[in-house]
C-alpha positions as CSV (number, residue, x, y, z in Angstrom):
1,M,-1.8,32.4,-21.7
2,T,1.7,31.5,-22.8
3,N,2.8,31.3,-26.4
4,D,3.1,27.6,-26.1
5,T,-0.3,27.2,-24.6
6,L,-1.9,29.4,-27.3
7,K,-0.1,27.5,-30.1
8,K,-1.3,24.2,-28.6
9,E,-4.9,25.4,-28.4
10,I,-4.9,26.8,-31.9
11,L,-3.5,23.5,-33.3
12,E,-6.2,21.6,-31.4
13,R,-8.9,23.8,-32.9
14,I,-7.6,23.5,-36.5
15,S,-7.1,19.8,-36.2
16,S,-10.9,19.5,-36.2
17,Y,-11.2,21.1,-39.6
18,P,-11.8,18.3,-42.2
19,L,-9.9,20.2,-44.9
20,V,-6.7,20.3,-42.7
21,D,-6.7,16.5,-42.7
22,L,-7.7,16.1,-46.3
23,L,-5.0,18.5,-47.6
24,Q,-2.5,17.1,-45.1
25,L,-1.6,20.6,-43.9
26,K,1.4,20.9,-41.5
27,V,1.9,24.0,-39.4
28,L,5.6,25.1,-39.6
29,S,5.3,28.3,-37.7
30,L,2.7,30.0,-35.6
31,T,3.7,33.3,-33.9
32,D,1.9,36.7,-33.2
33,G,0.0,37.6,-36.4
34,Y,1.9,35.0,-38.5
35,C,1.4,31.4,-39.7
36,E,3.4,29.3,-42.0
37,V,1.8,26.1,-43.4
38,A,3.1,23.4,-45.8
39,A,0.9,21.2,-48.0
40,P,2.1,18.2,-50.1
41,R,1.2,18.2,-53.7
42,S,-1.0,15.3,-54.7
43,E,-2.2,14.6,-58.2
44,K,-5.8,14.4,-56.8
45,F,-5.5,18.2,-56.3
46,D,-4.2,19.0,-59.8
47,G,-6.0,21.1,-62.3
48,I,-6.1,20.5,-66.0
49,Y,-2.5,21.6,-66.5
50,D,-0.9,19.0,-64.2
51,S,-0.2,21.5,-61.5
52,F,-1.7,22.4,-58.1
53,H,-5.2,23.6,-58.8
54,G,-5.6,27.3,-58.2
55,G,-8.8,26.8,-56.1
56,V,-6.9,24.4,-53.8
57,L,-4.1,26.9,-53.4
58,M,-6.6,29.6,-52.5
59,T,-8.2,27.3,-49.9
60,I,-4.8,26.6,-48.3
61,A,-4.1,30.3,-48.2
62,D,-7.5,31.0,-46.6
63,I,-6.9,28.4,-43.9
64,T,-3.4,29.7,-43.2
65,A,-4.7,33.3,-43.0
66,G,-7.4,32.2,-40.5
67,M,-4.7,30.6,-38.3
68,A,-2.6,33.8,-38.4
69,I,-5.6,35.7,-37.0
70,L,-6.2,33.1,-34.3
71,T,-2.7,34.0,-32.9
72,K,-4.2,37.5,-32.2
73,T,-7.7,36.5,-31.0
74,G,-7.1,33.2,-29.3
75,P,-8.5,29.9,-30.5
76,D,-12.2,30.5,-29.6
77,M,-12.8,33.4,-32.0
78,Q,-15.5,32.9,-34.5
79,M,-14.8,34.5,-37.8
80,A,-15.9,34.4,-41.4
81,T,-14.0,35.1,-44.7
82,T,-15.5,38.2,-46.3
83,D,-13.4,38.3,-49.4
84,M,-10.3,36.9,-51.0
85,N,-8.2,37.3,-54.1
86,I,-5.2,35.6,-55.5
87,R,-2.7,36.4,-58.2
88,F,-1.0,33.4,-59.7
89,L,2.6,34.0,-60.6
90,A,3.8,30.5,-61.7
91,P,2.4,27.0,-61.8
92,C,3.0,25.1,-58.6
93,L,4.4,21.7,-59.5
94,T,5.7,20.7,-56.1
95,D,4.6,20.9,-52.4
96,V,3.5,24.4,-51.4
97,T,4.3,26.6,-48.4
98,V,2.1,29.5,-47.4
99,E,3.2,32.4,-45.3
100,A,0.3,34.4,-43.9
101,K,0.7,37.7,-42.1
102,V,-2.0,39.9,-40.5
103,I,-2.0,43.3,-42.2
104,K,-4.2,45.0,-39.7
105,F,-5.9,43.6,-36.6
106,G,-9.2,45.6,-36.5
107,K,-12.2,45.4,-34.2
108,T,-14.3,43.6,-36.7
109,M,-12.3,43.4,-40.0
110,C,-8.9,41.7,-40.3
111,P,-7.1,41.6,-43.7
112,V,-4.2,39.1,-44.1
113,T,-1.6,38.7,-46.9
114,A,-0.5,35.3,-47.9
115,D,2.5,34.4,-50.0
116,L,2.7,31.0,-51.6
117,F,6.0,29.3,-52.6
118,D,6.9,26.0,-54.2
119,S,9.6,23.7,-52.8
120,E,12.3,25.7,-54.6
121,R,11.1,28.9,-53.0
122,Q,9.7,30.2,-56.3
123,H,6.9,32.6,-55.5
124,V,3.9,31.0,-57.2
125,A,1.1,33.2,-55.9
126,V,0.2,36.1,-53.7
127,A,-3.2,36.4,-52.0
128,Q,-5.1,38.7,-49.7
129,V,-7.9,37.4,-47.4
130,S,-10.2,39.5,-45.2
131,Y,-12.1,38.1,-42.3
132,M,-14.9,39.5,-40.2
133,L,-14.5,38.8,-36.5
134,L,-17.8,37.6,-35.1
135,K,-18.1,38.2,-31.4
């Protein structure tokens, strides 16, 4: 399978996720073990402090991490998030970009790191997400 074919198949799979449409996620880069996604800020996703709600940011990081894994497994892999954590570094008052990188591609467990940046490239959060690959 060529890189272009793999990318197309992954994009087709994720386009079926309702959250991808709801959050208006746009895939900026999709390469081996890496995915970069952008999401526009909308007031409907704000928390009580008029900034991107932390739970929404974690959701975007989780989705992006899953896409990074699909570049290693192919689009048909079934997987489940087993755990995730996030450290917020600054409020996100703009659109957000998430860069997810596979840390280790294991037989069943796959940890991923995700860095979140605002539109000024300020680092607003760092997350780790682990997935179990279900064969």
